[in-house]
TIVEX-102190 format. One line per field, with one value per residue: residue in three letters; chain; x, y, z of N, C-alpha, C in turn. Coordinates in nm, 3 decimals, m for minus. Layout:
# residues N
residu: [Ala,...]
chaine: [A,...]
n_east: [X,...]
n_north: [Y,...]
n_up: [Z,...]
ca_east: [X,...]
ca_north: [Y,...]
ca_up: [Z,...]
c_east: [X,...]
c_north: [Y,...]
c_up: [Z,...]
END
This chain:
# residues 252
residu: [Ile,Ala,Asp,Ser,Ser,Ser,Ser,Ser,Ser,Ser,Ser,Ser,Glu,Ser,Gly,Ser,Ser,Ser,Glu,Ser,Ser,Ser,Asp,Glu,Ser,Ser,Ala,Gly,Phe,Asp,Ser,Val,Asn,His,Ile,Lys,Met,Ala,Val,Leu,Asp,Ala,Ala,Leu,Gln,His,Ile,Pro,Glu,Thr,Gly,Phe,Thr,Glu,Gln,Ser,Ile,Ala,Lys,Gly,Ala,Glu,Ser,Leu,Gly,Tyr,Ser,Ser,Met,Met,His,Gly,Ile,Val,Glu,Gly,Ala,Gly,Ala,Glu,Leu,Phe,Thr,His,Leu,Gln,Gly,Arg,Leu,Asn,Glu,Glu,Leu,Glu,Glu,Lys,Leu,Leu,Gln,Trp,Lys,Gln,Gln,Gly,His,His,Ser,Gly,Asn,Gln,Ser,Ala,Phe,Ile,Glu,Glu,Ala,Leu,Lys,Phe,Arg,Leu,Glu,Leu,Ile,Leu,Pro,Tyr,Leu,Pro,His,Trp,Ser,Arg,Gly,Leu,Val,Thr,Ala,Ser,Met,Ser,Pro,Gln,His,Ala,Cys,Arg,Gly,Val,Ala,Asn,Val,Ala,Ala,Met,Ala,Asp,His,Val,Ala,His,Tyr,Ser,Gly,Asn,Asn,Ser,Val,Asp,Ser,Gly,Trp,Tyr,Thr,Gly,Arg,Ile,Ala,Ile,Gly,Val,Val,Tyr,Lys,Leu,Thr,Glu,Leu,Ser,Leu,Leu,Gln,Asp,Gln,Ser,Thr,Asn,Phe,Lys,Glu,Thr,Trp,Ser,Phe,Leu,Gln,Arg,Arg,Val,Ser,Glu,Gly,Gln,Ser,Cys,Cys,Asn,Val,Phe,Lys,Asn,Leu,Asp,Thr,Val,Ala,Ala,Asp,Thr,Ala,Lys,Leu,Ala,Ala,Ala,Ala,Ile,Ala,Thr,Gly,Phe,Asn,Ile,Leu,Gly,Met,Asn,Gly,Arg,Phe,Arg]
chaine: [A,A,A,A,A,A,A,A,A,A,A,A,A,A,A,A,A,A,A,A,A,A,A,A,A,A,A,A,A,A,A,A,A,A,A,A,A,A,A,A,A,A,A,A,A,A,A,A,A,A,A,A,A,A,A,A,A,A,A,A,A,A,A,A,A,A,A,A,A,A,A,A,A,A,A,A,A,A,A,A,A,A,A,A,A,A,A,A,A,A,A,A,A,A,A,A,A,A,A,A,A,A,A,A,A,A,A,A,A,A,A,A,A,A,A,A,A,A,A,A,A,A,A,A,A,A,A,A,A,A,A,A,A,A,A,A,A,A,A,A,A,A,A,A,A,A,A,A,A,A,A,A,A,A,A,A,A,A,A,A,A,A,A,A,A,A,A,A,A,A,A,A,A,A,A,A,A,A,A,A,A,A,A,A,A,A,A,A,A,A,A,A,A,A,A,A,A,A,A,A,A,A,A,A,A,A,A,A,A,A,A,A,A,A,A,A,A,A,A,A,A,A,A,A,A,A,A,A,A,A,A,A,A,A,A,A,A,A,A,A,A,A,A,A,A,A,A,A,A,A,A,A]
n_east: [5.683,5.505,5.480,5.738,5.751,5.555,5.669,5.893,5.776,5.647,5.866,5.984,5.789,5.794,6.050,6.027,5.833,5.971,6.174,6.017,5.905,6.134,6.209,5.991,6.023,6.264,6.190,6.003,6.163,6.322,6.123,6.032,6.268,6.297,6.076,6.146,6.378,6.259,6.089,6.276,6.412,6.203,6.167,6.378,6.331,6.191,6.356,6.481,6.276,6.172,6.388,6.622,6.432,6.165,5.934,5.993,6.037,5.787,5.635,5.750,5.668,5.391,5.376,5.413,5.188,5.154,5.072,5.136,5.244,5.424,5.676,5.793,5.917,6.169,6.440,6.613,6.555,6.613,6.897,6.936,6.823,6.998,7.249,7.168,7.116,7.377,7.493,7.346,7.424,7.691,7.669,7.572,7.791,7.986,7.884,7.915,8.196,8.278,8.178,8.334,8.585,8.563,8.538,8.782,8.829,9.014,9.243,9.552,9.595,9.589,9.542,9.363,9.148,9.076,9.011,8.788,8.617,8.570,8.451,8.220,8.094,8.050,7.881,7.653,7.531,7.422,7.138,7.046,7.172,7.088,7.007,7.214,7.417,7.279,7.206,7.456,7.526,7.313,7.353,7.603,7.549,7.465,7.626,7.621,7.533,7.720,7.951,7.872,7.856,8.126,8.218,8.087,8.215,8.470,8.419,8.349,8.595,8.748,8.628,8.691,8.973,9.029,8.920,9.070,9.309,9.473,9.585,9.777,9.981,10.118,10.186,10.086,9.834,9.668,9.732,9.669,9.390,9.309,9.394,9.229,8.981,9.016,9.054,8.807,8.628,8.719,8.667,8.394,8.315,8.394,8.217,7.974,7.968,8.012,7.958,8.001,7.957,7.814,7.960,8.231,8.460,8.482,8.537,8.781,8.927,8.919,9.063,9.318,9.382,9.390,9.587,9.810,9.893,9.842,9.917,9.886,10.072,10.141,9.924,9.892,10.120,10.215,10.277,10.180,9.945,9.813,9.776,9.604,9.383,9.317,9.234,9.004,8.855,8.826,8.672,8.450,8.367,8.294,8.088,7.911,7.847,7.708,7.490,7.367,7.285,7.094,7.164,7.251,7.125,7.188,7.427,7.420]
n_north: [14.654,14.713,14.461,14.429,14.631,14.544,14.308,14.402,14.544,14.339,14.191,14.370,14.393,14.133,14.118,14.306,14.186,13.961,14.073,14.186,13.960,13.844,14.033,14.014,13.754,13.774,13.954,13.800,13.596,13.740,13.818,13.573,13.487,13.686,13.639,13.387,13.446,13.606,13.424,13.242,13.410,13.465,13.214,13.172,13.242,13.028,12.813,12.748,12.605,12.410,12.329,12.278,12.241,12.145,12.213,12.440,12.621,12.621,12.733,12.983,13.078,13.086,13.284,13.505,13.524,13.347,13.026,12.723,12.541,12.673,12.615,12.461,12.626,12.657,12.497,12.215,12.256,12.201,12.213,12.437,12.629,12.621,12.708,12.956,13.082,13.083,13.271,13.502,13.534,13.590,13.840,13.985,13.961,14.104,14.363,14.415,14.397,14.610,14.818,14.788,14.841,15.109,15.219,15.174,14.941,14.709,14.804,14.765,14.523,14.244,13.967,13.964,14.093,13.913,13.686,13.778,13.839,13.588,13.458,13.612,13.553,13.277,13.278,13.367,13.144,13.013,13.025,12.838,12.607,12.341,12.223,12.243,12.055,11.866,12.035,12.094,11.841,11.791,11.993,11.916,11.690,11.760,11.842,12.100,12.266,12.203,12.312,12.577,12.612,12.592,12.816,13.012,12.993,13.067,13.330,13.439,13.413,13.582,13.831,13.862,13.857,14.077,14.303,14.285,14.370,14.227,14.256,14.187,14.144,13.924,13.569,13.557,13.660,13.455,13.240,13.347,13.376,13.114,12.993,13.122,13.027,12.751,12.750,12.849,12.642,12.423,12.516,12.544,12.276,12.197,12.352,12.232,12.008,12.091,12.092,12.254,12.525,12.811,12.764,12.761,12.597,12.585,12.852,12.883,12.701,12.827,13.060,12.953,12.849,13.079,13.232,13.086,13.151,13.298,13.180,12.912,12.711,12.745,12.716,12.513,12.472,12.362,12.039,11.871,11.998,11.982,11.704,11.649,11.811,11.713,11.456,11.513,11.636,11.427,11.248,11.408,11.432,11.168,11.128,11.322,11.216,10.984,11.104,11.238,11.023,10.924,10.743,10.791,10.726,10.465,10.464,10.577]
n_up: [2.893,3.093,3.204,3.302,3.490,3.663,3.747,3.877,4.081,4.214,4.297,4.469,4.664,4.756,4.862,5.062,5.216,5.298,5.455,5.652,5.764,5.866,6.056,6.229,6.315,6.452,6.650,6.775,6.878,7.058,7.233,7.338,7.460,7.648,7.812,7.904,8.057,8.251,8.376,8.479,8.658,8.835,8.935,9.106,9.374,9.466,9.484,9.740,9.858,9.675,9.524,9.245,9.013,8.782,8.906,9.060,8.854,8.734,8.939,8.942,8.693,8.732,8.926,8.775,8.636,8.431,8.282,8.465,8.298,8.149,8.222,8.037,7.858,7.934,7.849,7.961,8.220,8.551,8.534,8.374,8.538,8.754,8.645,8.563,8.806,8.910,8.739,8.806,9.073,9.036,8.919,9.134,9.303,9.156,9.168,9.441,9.463,9.305,9.455,9.689,9.580,9.507,9.756,9.861,9.994,10.180,10.058,9.904,10.024,9.889,9.933,10.152,10.036,9.832,9.985,10.135,9.927,9.806,10.020,10.048,9.804,9.834,10.054,9.938,9.833,10.044,10.111,9.934,9.990,10.085,9.848,9.677,9.609,9.452,9.247,9.131,9.033,8.856,8.664,8.569,8.423,8.178,7.886,7.771,7.983,8.172,8.064,8.071,8.343,8.416,8.283,8.429,8.677,8.597,8.519,8.764,8.900,8.745,8.796,9.070,9.065,8.899,9.039,9.266,9.190,9.022,8.728,8.548,8.253,8.185,8.231,8.483,8.483,8.402,8.579,8.828,8.816,8.767,9.004,9.191,9.108,9.160,9.439,9.516,9.430,9.582,9.838,9.823,9.810,10.064,10.214,10.154,10.313,10.567,10.910,11.119,11.358,11.222,10.993,11.048,11.011,10.734,10.663,10.785,10.640,10.390,10.448,10.497,10.245,10.081,10.207,10.153,9.907,9.575,9.343,9.113,9.144,9.402,9.565,9.748,9.995,10.233,10.307,10.508,10.582,10.341,10.317,10.532,10.471,10.219,10.277,10.424,10.224,10.042,10.190,10.221,9.956,9.896,10.082,9.992,9.744,9.821,9.950,9.738,9.587,9.749,9.943,10.192,10.431,10.499,10.627,10.873]
ca_east: [5.722,5.410,5.515,5.863,5.718,5.479,5.763,5.979,5.693,5.624,5.992,6.004,5.695,5.841,6.165,5.977,5.762,6.073,6.238,5.918,5.894,6.258,6.201,5.892,6.082,6.364,6.117,5.941,6.268,6.356,6.011,6.035,6.386,6.267,5.984,6.224,6.461,6.170,6.043,6.390,6.434,6.094,6.181,6.487,6.281,6.128,6.458,6.499,6.166,6.152,6.512,6.645,6.336,6.059,5.833,6.033,6.017,5.642,5.589,5.796,5.580,5.261,5.386,5.410,5.058,5.153,5.035,5.247,5.301,5.527,5.808,5.846,5.993,6.307,6.501,6.715,6.490,6.696,7.033,6.928,6.795,7.120,7.349,7.111,7.140,7.520,7.516,7.289,7.508,7.812,7.635,7.565,7.929,8.056,7.834,7.979,8.339,8.292,8.154,8.453,8.695,8.539,8.555,8.919,8.821,9.134,9.337,9.690,9.602,9.522,9.497,9.245,9.040,9.034,8.946,8.655,8.535,8.528,8.357,8.093,8.031,8.004,7.767,7.534,7.465,7.370,6.993,7.018,7.268,7.034,6.984,7.328,7.485,7.200,7.216,7.586,7.520,7.218,7.418,7.718,7.501,7.441,7.750,7.599,7.526,7.848,8.040,7.825,7.894,8.269,8.229,8.043,8.324,8.578,8.378,8.360,8.737,8.796,8.580,8.769,9.112,9.032,8.898,9.174,9.427,9.553,9.560,9.905,9.969,10.197,10.119,10.021,9.692,9.598,9.752,9.596,9.247,9.292,9.408,9.108,8.875,9.042,9.027,8.661,8.562,8.755,8.595,8.254,8.299,8.402,8.094,7.863,7.971,8.048,7.858,8.045,7.874,7.836,8.054,8.363,8.566,8.496,8.603,8.921,8.985,8.936,9.171,9.445,9.410,9.427,9.712,9.920,9.937,9.748,9.969,9.842,10.178,10.162,9.799,9.920,10.263,10.245,10.234,10.100,9.813,9.752,9.734,9.488,9.269,9.280,9.157,8.872,8.784,8.791,8.559,8.335,8.322,8.226,7.961,7.823,7.798,7.604,7.372,7.302,7.222,6.993,7.213,7.310,7.058,7.246,7.554,7.399]
ca_north: [14.750,14.695,14.335,14.452,14.714,14.459,14.211,14.475,14.577,14.214,14.154,14.463,14.355,14.005,14.148,14.377,14.087,13.874,14.149,14.201,13.829,13.824,14.122,13.959,13.634,13.820,14.013,13.689,13.527,13.827,13.814,13.443,13.485,13.778,13.567,13.280,13.506,13.652,13.304,13.192,13.502,13.446,13.081,13.170,13.250,12.901,12.709,12.697,12.515,12.298,12.292,12.308,12.150,12.203,12.268,12.577,12.701,12.633,12.831,13.113,13.118,13.119,13.412,13.612,13.521,13.250,12.890,12.645,12.466,12.756,12.565,12.400,12.723,12.647,12.369,12.179,12.270,12.223,12.251,12.576,12.712,12.626,12.795,13.091,13.134,13.112,13.397,13.612,13.553,13.657,13.981,14.043,13.969,14.212,14.489,14.431,14.421,14.747,14.904,14.779,14.907,15.253,15.257,15.145,14.829,14.624,14.860,14.725,14.388,14.163,13.841,13.990,14.127,13.788,13.600,13.830,13.829,13.448,13.429,13.677,13.476,13.149,13.304,13.389,13.017,12.954,13.000,12.726,12.502,12.204,12.171,12.281,11.935,11.812,12.130,12.072,11.715,11.809,12.074,11.843,11.582,11.817,11.905,12.243,12.335,12.182,12.415,12.706,12.617,12.623,12.956,13.096,12.995,13.147,13.470,13.478,13.427,13.702,13.947,13.874,13.891,14.213,14.405,14.274,14.437,14.138,14.288,14.170,14.104,13.803,13.445,13.577,13.689,13.327,13.159,13.407,13.346,12.970,12.965,13.170,12.931,12.626,12.773,12.862,12.512,12.341,12.568,12.511,12.137,12.196,12.412,12.139,11.905,12.154,12.085,12.341,12.642,12.923,12.719,12.806,12.516,12.623,12.983,12.860,12.635,12.931,13.148,12.883,12.837,13.209,13.276,13.007,13.209,13.305,13.109,12.772,12.624,12.769,12.710,12.427,12.470,12.277,11.904,11.816,12.059,11.925,11.567,11.652,11.868,11.624,11.346,11.567,11.660,11.297,11.198,11.494,11.398,11.039,11.149,11.397,11.121,10.901,11.188,11.263,10.898,10.885,10.626,10.835,10.665,10.335,10.477,10.657]
ca_up: [2.996,3.203,3.270,3.373,3.607,3.754,3.804,3.970,4.198,4.286,4.361,4.580,4.769,4.809,4.947,5.180,5.297,5.358,5.562,5.759,5.829,5.943,6.173,6.320,6.373,6.549,6.762,6.845,6.954,7.171,7.326,7.404,7.546,7.759,7.901,7.966,8.162,8.358,8.447,8.555,8.771,8.931,8.994,9.203,9.511,9.503,9.495,9.877,9.895,9.583,9.458,9.103,8.951,8.699,8.997,9.093,8.734,8.718,9.039,8.896,8.583,8.790,8.998,8.674,8.571,8.323,8.320,8.518,8.186,8.088,8.257,7.916,7.781,7.983,7.814,8.058,8.351,8.670,8.495,8.327,8.656,8.835,8.582,8.564,8.940,8.918,8.669,8.884,9.192,8.988,8.901,9.269,9.350,9.088,9.224,9.572,9.442,9.255,9.572,9.773,9.510,9.516,9.896,9.902,10.088,10.178,9.963,9.928,10.081,9.788,9.990,10.234,9.943,9.766,10.083,10.167,9.805,9.791,10.129,10.013,9.695,9.889,10.142,9.854,9.802,10.167,10.108,9.844,10.024,10.090,9.712,9.591,9.556,9.341,9.137,9.067,8.958,8.746,8.561,8.512,8.337,8.045,7.836,7.751,8.111,8.240,8.009,8.121,8.484,8.419,8.240,8.541,8.777,8.537,8.525,8.905,8.930,8.675,8.872,9.194,9.031,8.844,9.141,9.369,9.135,8.936,8.588,8.480,8.113,8.163,8.270,8.612,8.459,8.396,8.699,8.939,8.801,8.784,9.146,9.258,9.075,9.231,9.582,9.532,9.417,9.697,9.955,9.800,9.850,10.210,10.264,10.137,10.417,10.694,11.016,11.229,11.383,11.129,10.889,11.093,10.950,10.593,10.652,10.822,10.523,10.289,10.492,10.475,10.102,10.026,10.267,10.098,9.780,9.464,9.226,9.105,9.194,9.545,9.639,9.863,10.023,10.347,10.272,10.616,10.570,10.221,10.345,10.620,10.401,10.110,10.337,10.456,10.098,9.985,10.268,10.189,9.821,9.903,10.154,9.903,9.644,9.883,9.974,9.610,9.543,9.846,10.016,10.317,10.545,10.532,10.697,10.994]
c_east: [5.635,5.444,5.639,5.838,5.647,5.571,5.850,5.904,5.671,5.748,6.017,5.916,5.739,5.957,6.122,5.909,5.860,6.140,6.145,5.906,6.015,6.256,6.105,5.947,6.182,6.297,6.052,6.040,6.305,6.248,6.010,6.152,6.365,6.177,6.059,6.309,6.377,6.122,6.155,6.418,6.327,6.106,6.286,6.437,6.219,6.230,6.477,6.393,6.161,6.274,6.521,6.561,6.239,5.952,5.866,6.008,5.867,5.586,5.631,5.707,5.444,5.264,5.384,5.278,5.049,5.104,5.158,5.315,5.410,5.667,5.875,5.928,6.141,6.361,6.611,6.669,6.589,6.836,7.037,6.906,6.920,7.222,7.299,7.136,7.288,7.551,7.465,7.373,7.640,7.787,7.630,7.705,8.000,8.012,7.902,8.127,8.364,8.275,8.276,8.569,8.683,8.561,8.698,8.927,8.941,9.236,9.480,9.706,9.523,9.466,9.369,9.125,8.985,8.959,8.803,8.562,8.483,8.429,8.220,8.019,7.976,7.884,7.639,7.461,7.401,7.218,6.955,7.099,7.209,7.017,7.107,7.398,7.410,7.203,7.345,7.583,7.428,7.282,7.531,7.675,7.469,7.568,7.736,7.603,7.652,7.949,8.001,7.862,8.041,8.291,8.188,8.149,8.440,8.545,8.389,8.505,8.794,8.753,8.668,8.912,9.122,9.020,8.999,9.304,9.515,9.515,9.689,9.883,10.053,10.117,10.047,9.873,9.612,9.609,9.676,9.448,9.219,9.298,9.284,8.993,8.891,9.009,8.877,8.594,8.595,8.678,8.446,8.225,8.304,8.271,7.977,7.855,7.998,7.932,7.893,7.954,7.914,7.944,8.198,8.476,8.589,8.570,8.750,8.995,9.014,9.054,9.308,9.481,9.456,9.562,9.833,9.962,9.833,9.799,9.923,9.946,10.196,10.033,9.815,10.071,10.298,10.190,10.149,9.958,9.739,9.697,9.607,9.365,9.222,9.196,9.015,8.789,8.740,8.670,8.433,8.278,8.244,8.089,7.861,7.764,7.688,7.476,7.294,7.227,7.115,7.033,7.265,7.250,7.120,7.367,7.541,7.348]
c_north: [14.732,14.570,14.353,14.529,14.631,14.362,14.277,14.505,14.454,14.172,14.240,14.427,14.227,14.028,14.214,14.281,13.997,13.942,14.163,14.072,13.803,13.908,14.066,13.836,13.671,13.876,13.904,13.615,13.608,13.822,13.685,13.436,13.573,13.709,13.458,13.333,13.551,13.534,13.247,13.280,13.482,13.312,13.076,13.168,13.119,12.788,12.659,12.596,12.391,12.264,12.334,12.212,12.224,12.267,12.412,12.670,12.725,12.736,12.972,13.166,13.162,13.254,13.531,13.614,13.426,13.115,12.817,12.564,12.546,12.710,12.501,12.495,12.718,12.508,12.337,12.194,12.300,12.269,12.397,12.671,12.728,12.721,12.939,13.157,13.169,13.248,13.516,13.640,13.620,13.806,14.053,14.060,14.088,14.349,14.518,14.464,14.563,14.847,14.906,14.856,15.058,15.305,15.234,15.032,14.737,14.674,14.822,14.588,14.293,14.033,13.858,14.020,13.999,13.698,13.648,13.820,13.686,13.409,13.489,13.597,13.343,13.168,13.326,13.258,12.954,12.932,12.878,12.602,12.361,12.140,12.187,12.160,11.877,11.905,12.113,11.948,11.728,11.886,11.997,11.732,11.630,11.886,12.057,12.319,12.315,12.287,12.553,12.723,12.653,12.769,13.050,13.105,13.080,13.296,13.523,13.504,13.553,13.828,13.970,13.918,14.036,14.318,14.398,14.338,14.350,14.163,14.279,14.121,13.980,13.680,13.457,13.607,13.560,13.249,13.215,13.371,13.197,12.934,13.006,13.074,12.800,12.640,12.782,12.725,12.419,12.385,12.541,12.368,12.123,12.246,12.314,12.035,11.961,12.150,12.177,12.463,12.757,12.893,12.764,12.729,12.555,12.755,12.973,12.795,12.738,13.021,13.084,12.879,12.971,13.254,13.203,13.053,13.206,13.238,12.965,12.679,12.637,12.766,12.623,12.419,12.369,12.137,11.840,11.868,12.000,11.786,11.565,11.702,11.780,11.508,11.392,11.585,11.529,11.240,11.278,11.458,11.267,11.055,11.223,11.305,11.033,10.980,11.211,11.140,10.850,10.766,10.662,10.766,10.535,10.346,10.561,10.570]
c_up: [3.118,3.281,3.356,3.501,3.712,3.826,3.909,4.098,4.284,4.363,4.483,4.697,4.838,4.905,5.075,5.276,5.370,5.475,5.682,5.838,5.917,6.070,6.277,6.392,6.482,6.673,6.845,6.932,7.077,7.277,7.406,7.503,7.669,7.861,7.976,8.081,8.281,8.442,8.534,8.677,8.879,9.002,9.105,9.347,9.559,9.520,9.639,9.919,9.806,9.498,9.312,9.019,8.860,8.786,9.034,8.974,8.711,8.816,8.999,8.785,8.637,8.861,8.904,8.598,8.454,8.376,8.373,8.408,8.114,8.126,8.135,7.831,7.819,7.952,7.914,8.200,8.463,8.638,8.450,8.444,8.741,8.774,8.575,8.699,8.958,8.854,8.747,9.009,9.154,8.969,9.036,9.328,9.287,9.140,9.358,9.556,9.393,9.370,9.664,9.711,9.523,9.658,9.946,10.001,10.071,10.076,10.000,9.989,9.992,9.846,10.071,10.145,9.879,9.863,10.113,10.047,9.787,9.900,10.098,9.907,9.746,9.981,10.063,9.824,9.927,10.166,10.025,9.880,10.029,9.952,9.623,9.530,9.437,9.221,9.059,8.979,8.837,8.631,8.492,8.416,8.196,7.998,7.822,7.883,8.194,8.194,8.061,8.268,8.500,8.383,8.352,8.649,8.726,8.544,8.667,8.942,8.865,8.748,8.995,9.165,8.984,8.954,9.255,9.320,9.049,8.790,8.507,8.338,8.082,8.208,8.403,8.599,8.464,8.527,8.818,8.935,8.818,8.932,9.224,9.232,9.150,9.379,9.606,9.529,9.533,9.822,9.943,9.843,10.001,10.271,10.258,10.248,10.556,10.793,11.134,11.241,11.290,11.024,10.920,11.026,10.804,10.579,10.692,10.706,10.414,10.323,10.467,10.327,10.043,10.079,10.211,9.958,9.671,9.337,9.228,9.166,9.344,9.625,9.762,9.884,10.132,10.323,10.381,10.609,10.451,10.249,10.428,10.547,10.286,10.161,10.369,10.329,10.034,10.056,10.236,10.052,9.821,9.970,10.067,9.797,9.698,9.905,9.846,9.562,9.639,9.929,10.154,10.439,10.589,10.623,10.823,11.107]
END
């Protein structure tokens, strides 16, 4: 009986110890993840100066009182920082959209709401614009972060569609969001190469795309406009590729 009692007590203590260890492990993970998020948030202010790099993350860690070596806590470095920023900008966008909705901003004019929402979201990347192309490429080189980048664009499109009033339960739910995502990415590419004053050409491009419809099939209606804009986008894509590869100096 004594042996049985001792065995039962030992088993109970073992189970308790296992649960305690599991709780500590979970708490440890949450703590590490919390620190990682804090470091990434602190690194955002350094992107305009040092880009989507380990250096920005190290500076963020130092600003929180950690060693610069804490950048190692962020796997994926620049790619992780880029997708983290995308997520934070989406949060800022959603706050603005909710505010507009409550104020009745562009009430009844879905196209105007979508256009202004996309412009607002694109303007949020302006402080980081000199490094944005490299950030896109860095994130695309990692399957994990490439998927996260696509998810961030999808989330952005969903926010815009939802607050603009597109909450249909048919195929329009999907096509509307896909169209918004496509228009956003095309305009983003235009923005990366825009040399006009206050990005006037990009905002005109955005206005044309939105005014041509929110359906994927109707994003481009005017073939002449499509041809002209496609040529510009192709040239922009090529120039962006050269810039990323550091080959731009040869062609100036």
